C-alpha positions as CSV (number, residue, x, y, z in Angstrom):
1,M,-0.2,-0.1,-0.1
2,G,1.2,3.7,-0.6
3,K,3.1,5.4,1.9
4,N,4.8,8.7,1.7
5,C,8.5,8.9,3.9
6,S,6.9,9.5,6.9
7,G,5.6,5.8,7.0
8,K,2.0,6.9,7.0
9,I,-0.3,5.6,3.7
10,D,-1.0,8.1,1.2
11,F,-4.7,7.2,0.4
12,V,-4.3,8.7,-3.4
13,K,-0.8,7.0,-4.4
14,A,-2.9,3.3,-3.0
15,L,-5.5,4.2,-5.2
16,E,-3.5,5.3,-8.3
17,E,-1.1,1.9,-7.3
18,K,-4.2,0.3,-8.1
19,D,-5.6,1.9,-11.4
20,I,-8.6,3.4,-8.9
21,K,-9.0,7.1,-10.1
22,P,-8.5,8.9,-6.5
23,T,-11.2,11.0,-6.4
24,L,-12.1,12.8,-3.1
25,Q,-15.7,10.2,-2.6
26,R,-12.9,7.5,-2.7
27,V,-10.1,8.4,-0.9
28,K,-12.2,9.7,1.5
29,I,-14.3,6.3,1.7
30,F,-10.8,4.1,1.8
31,Q,-9.4,6.4,4.6
32,Y,-12.5,6.1,6.5
33,L,-12.0,2.4,6.4
34,V,-8.1,2.5,7.1
35,K,-8.6,4.5,10.3
36,I,-12.0,2.6,11.9
37,N,-10.7,-0.1,10.9
38,H,-11.0,-3.1,13.2
39,K,-14.6,-2.0,13.4
40,H,-15.7,-3.5,10.7
41,P,-18.3,-0.9,9.3
42,T,-20.8,-1.5,7.2
43,V,-22.2,0.1,4.1
44,D,-24.8,2.0,6.5
45,T,-21.9,2.9,9.0
46,I,-19.6,4.6,6.5
47,Y,-22.3,6.9,5.0
48,Q,-22.8,8.1,8.2
49,G,-19.9,9.0,9.4
50,L,-18.7,10.6,5.8
51,Y,-21.8,12.3,4.6
52,K,-22.0,15.2,6.9
53,K,-18.5,16.6,5.3
54,I,-19.2,15.4,2.0
55,P,-22.9,16.2,1.3
56,T,-22.6,15.4,-2.2
57,L,-21.7,11.5,-1.3
58,S,-24.6,8.7,-2.3
59,K,-24.9,5.3,-1.2
60,A,-24.4,4.5,-4.7
61,T,-20.8,6.2,-5.0
62,V,-20.5,3.9,-1.5
63,Y,-21.5,0.5,-2.6
64,N,-19.4,1.7,-6.0
65,S,-16.1,2.5,-3.9
66,L,-16.5,-0.3,-2.2
67,D,-17.1,-3.0,-5.3
68,L,-13.9,-1.1,-6.6
69,F,-11.4,-1.3,-3.9
70,E,-12.5,-5.2,-3.2
71,A,-12.3,-6.2,-6.8
72,S,-8.3,-5.1,-6.4
73,G,-7.9,-6.1,-3.5
74,L,-7.5,-3.3,-1.2
75,I,-10.4,-4.3,1.3
76,R,-12.6,-7.5,1.9
77,R,-15.7,-8.3,2.4
78,I,-17.0,-10.1,5.0
79,H,-20.7,-11.8,5.5
80,I,-21.5,-12.4,8.8
81,G,-24.4,-14.3,9.1
82,S,-27.0,-13.9,5.9
83,N,-27.9,-10.5,6.0
84,D,-25.2,-8.6,8.3
85,I,-22.1,-7.7,5.2
86,R,-19.1,-5.6,6.9
87,Y,-15.9,-4.5,5.3
88,D,-12.5,-4.7,6.5
89,A,-9.5,-3.0,5.5
90,W,-7.4,-5.5,7.0
91,T,-6.6,-8.3,3.6
92,D,-4.1,-10.2,5.8
93,R,-5.5,-14.3,6.7
94,H,-8.0,-14.0,9.0
95,S,-11.4,-14.4,11.2
96,H,-13.8,-13.0,13.1
97,F,-16.3,-12.7,16.2
98,K,-19.4,-11.1,16.0
99,C,-21.3,-10.2,19.6
100,I,-25.1,-11.1,19.7
101,K,-25.4,-8.2,22.1
102,C,-23.3,-5.8,21.0
103,N,-22.9,-6.2,17.1
104,E,-19.5,-5.6,17.1
105,V,-16.9,-7.4,15.5
106,Y,-13.7,-8.3,16.5
107,D,-10.4,-9.8,14.6
108,F,-8.6,-12.6,15.3
109,A,-5.6,-14.9,13.7
110,I,-6.6,-18.4,12.8
111,E,-3.8,-21.0,12.8
112,T,-4.0,-22.6,9.2
113,L,-6.1,-26.1,9.4
114,E,-3.5,-28.3,7.5
115,S,-4.7,-31.4,8.5
116,E,-8.7,-30.3,6.8
117,E,-6.9,-28.7,4.4
118,E,-5.2,-32.4,3.1
119,K,-8.9,-34.1,2.8
120,L,-9.2,-31.4,0.5
121,S,-6.1,-31.9,-2.4
122,K,-7.7,-31.9,-4.8
123,H,-9.1,-28.7,-5.1
124,K,-7.9,-25.6,-5.3
125,I,-8.9,-24.0,-2.1
126,L,-8.5,-19.9,-3.1
127,D,-9.9,-18.5,0.7
128,K,-10.8,-20.1,3.7
129,V,-13.4,-17.8,6.2
130,V,-14.2,-19.0,9.7
131,F,-16.6,-16.5,11.9
132,Y,-17.7,-17.3,15.5
133,I,-20.9,-15.8,16.7
134,G,-21.4,-15.2,20.9
135,I,-21.3,-13.2,23.4
136,C,-18.1,-11.0,23.9
137,E,-16.3,-10.1,27.1
138,K,-17.8,-7.2,27.6
139,C,-20.8,-8.2,27.5
140,L,-20.5,-10.9,29.7
141,E,-19.0,-8.9,32.4
142,K,-22.0,-5.9,32.0
143,D,-24.3,-9.2,32.2
144,N,-22.4,-10.4,35.7
145,S,-22.2,-6.9,37.1
146,E,-25.6,-6.3,36.5
147,N,-26.6,-9.4,37.7
148,K,-25.0,-9.0,40.9
149,E,-26.9,-5.4,42.0
150,I,-30.2,-7.2,41.1
151,S,-30.0,-9.9,43.6
């Protein structure tokens, strides 16, 4: 990804390196994704986060930009559950945990499941998608403290 001499990401250069025209909207959308990387925003979250700064921004522009970024490998679209689509600027192999109480999505590294992959040796594996759904540590602690207050 394009970086300047200070080591910071040059968002315009990063888009240009992928042959993406760096319009104001695209640069701001990509910048937003990278800056809140571990929040895994939805299209609505991205739009809500940017439309006040860019009044001409439309949801269609957000969708189209995200499709372009994904096709170029700059970001990943992650499907968590049947209707939950999020976006991730961390493109290395990793997995996700979604809390059903607060809807936060957490990243975590995954170990290669070599024994499982050996069973698929006659297939070509393009990607591995693993996600977990449950209740995060923060919500469990909150529930426990609320239960203690009641008793």
